[in-house]
C-alpha positions, -999 to 999 in steps of 0.1 A, spaced: 176 -438 -532 173 -403 -549 199 -387 -567 215 -358 -545 216 -324 -572 243 -302 -571 237 -278 -544 233 -288 -509 213 -254 -493 188 -258 -525 161 -229 -533 146 -220 -506 167 -194 -491 140 -170 -490 125 -188 -461 150 -167 -436 172 -189 -405 162 -211 -379 161 -194 -344 190 -211 -323 172 -205 -292 144 -223 -307 161 -252 -323 181 -258 -287 151 -262 -273 135 -287 -297 169 -303 -298 177 -308 -260 135 -316 -248 143 -353 -271 175 -358 -254 194 -353 -283 215 -327 -284 247 -348 -277 239 -367 -311 265 -369 -340 263 -383 -371 281 -382 -407 257 -364 -434 269 -363 -469 243 -336 -481 214 -312 -469 194 -308 -495 167 -283 -493 131 -277 -511 135 -311 -523 101 -321 -542 115 -359 -550 120 -378 -518 88 -380 -508 49 -350 -504 54 -316 -503 79 -296 -502 109 -310 -479 144 -316 -467 162 -343 -473 185 -348 -452 219 -372 -471 234 -396 -441 262 -413 -451 271 -452 -447 253 -484 -468 256 -524 -459 251 -528 -496 268 -522 -530 245 -516 -554 257 -516 -593 229 -482 -600 236 -471 -568 226 -431 -571 249 -424 -541 280 -443 -544 297 -413 -528 276 -423 -497 280 -459 -492 314 -449 -471 299 -443 -433 327 -420 -425 341 -389 -440 360 -393 -474 381 -368 -498 373 -372 -535 405 -366 -560 384 -357 -600 427 -347 -616 410 -342 -651 396 -310 -632 431 -301 -615 443 -267 -634 476 -268 -616 469 -239 -593 488 -255 -567 460 -239 -539 462 -273 -521 500 -280 -519 503 -238 -500 473 -249 -474 475 -289 -461 490 -287 -428 503 -326 -436 518 -322 -470 503 -349 -486 497 -323 -518 526 -314 -547 531 -299 -578 562 -313 -597 572 -325 -632 560 -306 -664 550 -271 -649 540 -256 -682 514 -285 -686 501 -272 -653 499 -240 -658 477 -242 -687 456 -270 -669 457 -294 -696 456 -332 -678 481 -353 -695 474 -390 -709 480 -406 -675 457 -382 -660 423 -385 -683 428 -419 -673 430 -426 -639 401 -402 -624 397 -408 -589 358 -402 -571 342 -409 -545 345 -445 -531 327 -469 -553 335 -448 -584 363 -465 -596 385 -453 -623 400 -468 -649 435 -472 -631 412 -487 -602 387 -510 -607 395 -531 -582 399 -508 -553 358 -505 -545 355 -511 -509 330 -533 -517 319 -529 -478 323 -516 -448 321 -545 -423 319 -522 -390 289 -499 -404 270 -527 -415 274 -543 -379 264 -509 -366 232 -515 -390 224 -554 -378 227 -559 -412 236 -595 -418 254 -606 -448 275 -579 -458 309 -600 -452 330 -576 -470 327 -545 -452 353 -559 -421 374 -525 -425 353 -502 -412 371 -482 -379 356 -471 -348 374 -429 -350 352 -417 -383 379 -405 -411 403 -428 -404 415 -452 -431 413 -495 -416 440 -515 -422 422 -534 -451 416 -505 -472 446 -503 -488 429 -504 -521 410 -479 -514 433 -456 -501 456 -461 -530 428 -456 -561 455 -447 -586 473 -474 -576 509 -453 -578 520 -465 -542 493 -435 -523 506 -408 -547 479 -399 -568 489 -378 -608 524 -386 -604 527 -400 -630 512 -374 -649 545 -352 -637 513 -325 -620 500 -331 -588 508 -356 -572 485 -368 -538 498 -386 -511 464 -404 -490 488 -420 -469 492 -391 -447 454 -374 -455 436 -366 -421 408 -351 -439 406 -312 -426 393 -305 -458 418 -275 -458 427 -282 -496 390 -295 -508 381 -255 -492 405 -242 -513 406 -259 -543 386 -251 -580 365 -282 -581 388 -311 -584 395 -317 -545 363 -322 -531 352 -339 -492 321 -367 -489 306 -358 -462 309 -342 -426 302 -348 -395 272 -328 -380 252 -327 -343 217 -331 -347 212 -293 -342 235 -281 -369 211 -301 -389 180 -293 -372 191 -258 -378 187 -262 -410 160 -280 -417 138 -256 -392 143 -229 -418 117 -241 -442 90 -252 -416 63 -226 -435 70 -248 -464 60 -280 -450 29 -265 -435 20 -250 -467 25 -276 -487 26 -315 -463 58 -317 -465 86 -320 -442 120 -337 -431 131 -369 -453 158 -389 -439 180 -404 -468 214 -410 -479 228 -441 -476 214 -461 -457 195 -441 -430 197 -473 -403 232 -473 -405 231 -447 -382 198 -455 -363 210 -433 -334 214 -401 -354 181 -406 -370 164 -417 -344 178 -383 -329 171 -365 -361 134 -378 -360 124 -368 -328 134 -336 -332 113 -332 -365 82 -342 -342 85 -321 -314 85 -292 -338 61 -304 -357 75 -315 -390 65 -344 -410 94 -372 -412 98 -397 -439 128 -423 -441 139 -438 -475 155 -470 -466 160 -502 -484 147 -516 -448 184 -536 -446 190 -537 -411 178 -551 -375 143 -553 -369 146 -536 -337 161 -505 -356 136 -503 -380 108 -506 -353 124 -478 -337 128 -456 -364 95 -463 -369 78 -450 -341 89 -417 -352 82 -418 -390 54 -411 -406 57 -426 -443 87 -450 -453 98 -449 -493 
């Protein structure tokens, strides 16, 4: 899979915005108005994910666990909150906005004010699941079972802890929920910022307030919301032979949502491409193939 770019919007803002009414009509005509999926990122003006100028929609969830994965934060299907302790400047904004009280500041306030991470902090960066820190090397969720089952993909027995409600930790995910290995409190040993994942409801308020250490990986979006972004660059698709590319993660993990997006794109006269490992039930692959111009 292609590595995601830092910018979620790309450089095509000059194309304007899609007409909301037109988008609603297109999506409604395909019967996909109520379709909702988990999107990691939408990358506009992509030139590496199929022919021409494209909009690449990165979907969350993958039944595989490749060591060389470019987007390890896309492995789990649900949204996640990543925390890189070495980037924390000790500003305390997360403490003020968290409704659950999961964040706290304490210990050496001078070091926190200076933004100088302690030795423990440097050794225990916690990124998105699938990229363990030095203190959490054994905590990568090898796989999310229910997600693999959704994709109809055999052989992913390790992913048995995916829960139905997007954003909740399953009972079998204690290791991934506590990647710092400090009873759920990340950063406490550094005497600076402490983060207790146990009470986190993934509202994303802390990530919105943070200057860089906290970041949400993925959010729930409707087919209409995604297509509003995709349709903004239709003139570029028309002039370059581009279009919509579904990637991830593994798009077939969310095959119903993928189908909704592909149908909506076709209805709007936009070319479609799916970047996939093919690791899914044959009937799901064939259903997607009916609305796909090119597989990568």
